N, C-alpha and C positions, 0 to 999 in steps of 0.2 A: 543522614538523608531523611527528609520529611516527605512522606507519601501524600498524594492527593493535594499537591501544592503547585502553583504556577510561579516561577521565578522570573523576575525582571532583571536580567543581567546578561553578560556575554556568555554564550553557550559553552565556550571552551573553558571558561572559569568554573562554570557549574560542573561540567564533565570531569574536570580534574579533582573535584571534591567528592565525586560519587564512588562508592566502594566497587572494587573489582568483582565482576560476575554477579551484578545485582539486578540487572534489567532483563525481562523476558522478551520484550518486543520493542524495537525502535522503528518509528515511522517519522520521516521528515520530508515535508514539501519544501525543499531547499531553495536558496537563491539561484535563479536560473542564469544570472549574469546577462540579462537582456540589455543592460545599459540604461534602462528607463528609471525615471524617478516617479514611482507611483504615489498616489495620495497618502498611502499608509506606510510606505517604506521605500528605501532607495535600493534598487536592484542593480548595483554596479560594483563589481569587485575588481575592475580593471581588465587587463589582458587575460587570456586563458592561463598563461603562466602564473600571473599574480593570483588569479582565482584558485588555481589548484594548490598554490603555496598556502593560501588561506585555509583551504579545506583539509589539507593533509593531516595536520595535528588533530583536527576534530575527528577525522576518520579513525585514526589510531586510538583515540580515547573511546570512541563508540565501540570499537572492537574490544577494548579492555573491559568496559562496564557490562557488556552483553554476556548473558549466561551461556554455558556450553550448549544448551538446548534452545538458545534464542535465535531470532531472525531479525534482519534489518531491511527496511524498505526505504530507498531514497528516490523521491520523485523529482524529475528534472525534464529537460527537453534536449533537442538536438545540439544545442550550443555546448553543453558540457558532458553529455552522456558517455561519449567515447573515452574522454579523458578520465572521467570518474570510474568507468569500468576497469580501465588499466590499473588505477590505484587500488580499487577494491579487490581486484585479483591478487595484487601483491600483498595487501594488508590482511584480507580475510582468507586468502588462498583460492586459487583458481578452481579447485575441486569443490569449494563451498558456494560457487555461483549457482543459483537456482533458476532464475528467470530474468529476462528483460521484458517486463509486462508492458503491453501497449494499452494505454487508456485512450480509446477512441471516443473523443467527445463530440466529433462530427460537427454538424452545422453548415450553413451556407457560407459561401465565400465570393467576394467580388473581385478576387485576384485574377489577373490575366494569365497567371502561371499556375503550376501545381501548388496548392496551398497546404500548409502543415496543419493537421487537425487531430494531433495526438500528443500525449505526454509519454515519457518513458518512466518506468518505475523499476529500478534495479533491486533485485531480491537476493540476499545472501544469507546463508546460515552461518553459525559459529561452530559447526561440527556436523557429524552425521546423524545425531539423534535429536533432530529439531522437531518442534511441534507442527503438526499439520492436521487440521480438521477439514474433511472433505466439504467443499462448497459446490452448489449447483447453480446452473443458469437455466432459464426456461427452454424446453424442447422447441425445435423448429416445427412448423406445421407438417413438413414432410416426415419428420421422425415420429410425430404423434400418430400419423396414419399407419405406421409400421407396428404399433402395439395392438395387434388384432388377434393374437394367439393367447392361449391360457395354459399355464403349467398345471401340475397335479394338485396344486393348492388353490387353483382357480384364479391366480393372479394374471393380470394382463402382461404379456411379454412380447418381445421381439424374438422371432425364431430365425436362427442362422443354421446353415447346413455345411458340414465339412465331411471329408472322407477319411476313414481310418487307414491304417497301413495296408489293409486288405482291399481297399477300394470301396468299402461299404459306406453308405450315407449315415452320418450321425447328426442328429438335430440337437441344438443347444437353445435353451430358453432363458432370456435375460429379462428379469422382472422390471416393471416400470418403477423408477425412483422419483425423488422430488423434482428431478430435472436432469439435464446433462451435466457431467463434470465440467467445471470451469476450465478454460484454456488460458493461454497467456495474452489473449486479446479480449479486453473488457469493453463492451459497448454499454457504457453508463452515461446517461445524459448529464451535462453540466447544469448548474443552477440557472434557470431562466430569470430574466429581470423581475418577473412577478412572483418568483418562488417565495413561499413562506419562510424558507430557511435563510433567505438573504438578510445580511446585516449591514450591507453597505461597505463591507471590507474588501479591498482589492484581492482578486485571485482566490476567493473563498472556494473550497472544494465541497462537493455534495457528501452528505452523510452516508449514502449508499456505497460510495467508494471506500470509505473508511470501515464501514461495517464488514465488507468482504475481507479486508486485510486483517482486522482484529479478530473476527470470528475464526478465520482459517489458521491463524498463527499464534493464538494465545488461548488460555482457559480462564475461567472465573477465578478471581483472586490474584491473577498474574499482574505484573507491573509493566505498563505501557508508557514509553517515554517519547516525547516529541520536543526536540530542541530548536525547532523553528515553528512554534505552534500557531502564530498568526491569530486568527479569530477563534482558534481552539476546537475546531470540529473533531479532531482526533481524540481529544480529551473528553469531550462531551459524549462521544460514542463509547469510549472506554468505560466511562462511569455508567452509562445506560446499560452496558453489557456486563456489569459486575466486576470490572477490572479496576485495579489501582492505577494511578497515573502520576507522572511527573512532567510538567510543561516548562518551557523556557522561551522567552522572547525578549529582545532588546528594546522593543517598542512599548512604552507604558500604555498606550491606547490598546494594543493587542492584548496585553495582560488584563486590562480593565474589562474589555469585551468578553474575554474568555471566562473570567471569574463571574461575571454576571450570568453567562449562559450556564455555568456549572451550578450556580446557586438555585437555578430554577428546576433542577433535577431532583 
């Protein structure tokens, strides 16, 4: 296994060559099976049954190569998320399901019906002792106004009141942190047409999304793997954050774009 390399090959072939328990974090923005032929790749795996038959051996291999302390994030949408969750429950264990994260990318819609404006990101661990580094999101204006008390250290706090078993009031002071702990709904803006991050690669994801995943679920020096790397955003963020990486994509153009981005860091 060569670290900090992007492989142009079938990801199942690469997975079968990787050592057992060698990867700290897997993130994959997988094929959604939209049936569309994008400029950069063909997103058509056939029927749902055919798609899941294609995914199943890859999921087994991802489970095998992940460390006991590792986590896996699979990004998809409503087309396959329910089927993938059933298979992930079977392969990784239902007790290792952590979250179905909703990436709310928002935006306007001209649809006459309720439109879909989110992706699903299935998050599973490979055991109970997985890595988690607390991440924060900005406080709401309402919450910020509640930080008007100070504790004995002089820190701004939110004061809450509870009663003890005798009915007496007891006050608790919660100091102000970097922000509120993140939830499983992520309001992160997608890349705008004029974004400096844009490379002209279809379905490119914003770095902010990958930063949250990699910061929360790995440490410096860990190995981050993306077996559907596309334009390589996950690998770029991994390198910027001091992680090692392994990337894979079947599309030579994707590998070329990714390598060029990595060379600039």
